[in-house]
N, C-alpha and C positions, 0 to 999 in steps of 0.2 A: 289507128282507126279514126282519130280526130284531126289528122294532119290537113285535110282539105277544108275549105270553106264550103258552106252549104249552098244549094241552089237558091234558097230563100234570100241569100244576100244579093243575088242578081235582081230579084224582084224589088228589094229595098233600094238598090242603086238606081234602078229604072224609075222608081217612084220619086226618089230624091232629085233626079235630073228633071223630071216632069214638074216638080214644085220649084225648081230653080235653086235648090240647095247644093247640087253637085253639077259640075260641068262634064262635058263629053270625055275629057282626058281621064278623069277620075273613074268614070263608069267603064271606060276601056281597060284601065288598069285592074279594076276589080274583076271584070270579065276574064281577063288574061290569067290572073291569079287563080280564079275558079277553075278554068279549064286545065291549067297545069297541075294544080294540087289534086284535083279529082282524078285525073289520069294517073299521076305518079302514085298516089296513095292506094289505088286499086291494085297495082302490082306489088306495092310494099306489103299489103295485107295478104295477097295470094302467095308471095314468096318470103314471108316474114322470117321463117326459120333459117332459110339460106342466107338472107341478108344479115340476120343477127349473128350467125356463125362467122361471117366475114368481119364484122365490125365490133364484136363483143369485147375483144381485148382492148380496144381504144375507148370503151365506155367506162373503164375503171376510174377515170378521173372524177366521175360523178358520184362514186360511192363514198359513204361516210368514212371519215378517218378514225372515228371513235372505235374503241375496241368492241368487237361483236361478241355476243354470247357464244359460249362453246356449242358447237354443232358438229354435224357429221363432216362438214367441210374441213374441220381442224385435224382430221385424221387421214392417214394414207393407209391403204390396204394392199396386201400382197398375197393373193390367194391363187392357187393354180387353176381354179375353175370359177368363172364369173357367170352368174345367171341373171339375165335382164328380164324382169317381169316374173312375178311369183303368184299370178292369179290363174287358177284352173290348170292349164298345161304346165306352167312353171312350178306350181306347188307340187304337182305329181312327180315332176322331175327331181325336185329338191329332196323329197322324202327318201329317194333311192341313192342319194349321194352322201359322202362323209361331210358332216358339218364343219370339221376342221379345215377342209379343203375348199369350202364354198363361200363366195361372196354374192349376196343378192342385192340387186339394184332395182328399186321400184319407186314410183312417184305417188303411189296411193298410201296415205298415212295409216289407213286401217290394215293394209297388208304388211306394211313395215312394222307396225306394232305387234301384229300376230306372229310374224316370223322371228322377231326379236325375243318374244316370250318363249318361243320354241328353241331358242339357243343359237340361232343363226347370226352370222355377221351380216349386217344390212346397211346399205348406203341409200339414204333418202334423196331422190332426185331423178332427173331425166338424163339418160345416157347421151343424148345429143348435146347436152350442156358440156362445154369443153372442160370446165372445172371438175365436173363429176367424172368424166372420162379420165382426167389426169389423176384424181384421187384414187380411182380404182386400179390404176396401173394396168390398164387394159392390155397394153402390148406385151407385158411381162408374164401374162397368164399362159396356161397350157391349153385351155379350152374356153371359148366364149359361146354362150348359148343365149339367143334372144328369142323369146316367145311372143313378142309383139307382132301383130300382123301388119303394122304400118310399113308400107313399102319404102318410103323415104328414110325412116329411121334405120331400117335394115341395110339400105344401100350406103348410108353414111358409116355404119359400123364396118361394113365390108371394105369400104374405101380406106378407112383408117387402118384396118388390119393389113390391107394390101400394101401399105407404105412401109410396113415393118420389114427390114432386110434380113435379120438373123433371128432364128428360133421363133418363127411366126406361129402364133397360136392357131389351133383348129377352130373353125367357126361353124356353128349350127344356127340357122335362122328359120323363121316360120313364114310360109306363104299362104295366101288365101286361094290361089289358083295355080294352074300349071304354067301359065305365061309368066307370072311373077317368079315362080321357081326357076324357070330357065334363065331369066335375067340375073337371079342371085347366083346361079352356078357359073354364069359367064363372068360375074364380078369376083368369083373366087371362093364362094361358099363350099365347105367340105360336105355339108349335108343340109337339105332343106326339109323342114317338117311341113307336109301337106296333110292336114288332119285326116281326111278320108282315106288317103293312101297309107299313111303311117299306121292308123288304127287297124286297117284291113290287113296289113302285113303282120302286125302283132298278133291278131286273132288267128290268122292263118297258120303262122309258125307255132303258136301255142297248141292248136289242135293237132298239128302234124307230129309234135314230139310226145303227145300223150293220147294214144289211141283209145284208152278207156275213159278219157275226158274227166278224170278225177281232179285235174288242175283247175277246172272251172269253179269248183267250190272254193278253192283257195283264192282265186281271183275275185270271186264274189265277196268274200270276207274282207279282203284288202280294200276293195272299192267302197264297201259300205262304211269303212272307217274314215275314208277321205271325203265322202259325200256330205 
């Protein structure tokens, strides 16, 4: 975000030329640099995640060689189920799964701390980070669930899973609307969570299997524990 020179530098250059401190060639150079850097940096900011994903491996030369403190990056996980995002939807999914089979990935330190206290295996970081994806052994899992509504994040996960040739894990992602859901299905998603559709189906099936509606009291008690 600070790659470009500011427009104010052009004003200073013009003032410098007016006072005779700079000649026309220098002002032209400053103007050219300004136009190029302002234009290029706009696209770098807009597509920063994609750019970083392409060049991140080459940036390791800038990392400190000193031994780092022990962190989540020092461990590798091999869990059959990977849950990406444990806030709201993710947390409600996690409570119904076996802790021994589940790895949670989240970049919110508060959620990470809470889920660790509950006894879950947790990896702190963003799944779009190549190192996090490698440490989680994403491709070797049986099921990957992403509760993030971010379109680009979900497409990257689907693209990575799509490249797996053997024993490809099932993938569940979340969409904010029907158009995104269709794109996810085209990219290979096994199921897409659309909150208003999924919740409606759940309530509909619940009512259908219990004509006397006694199950509503059970659901109420469970929900109150999670709220």
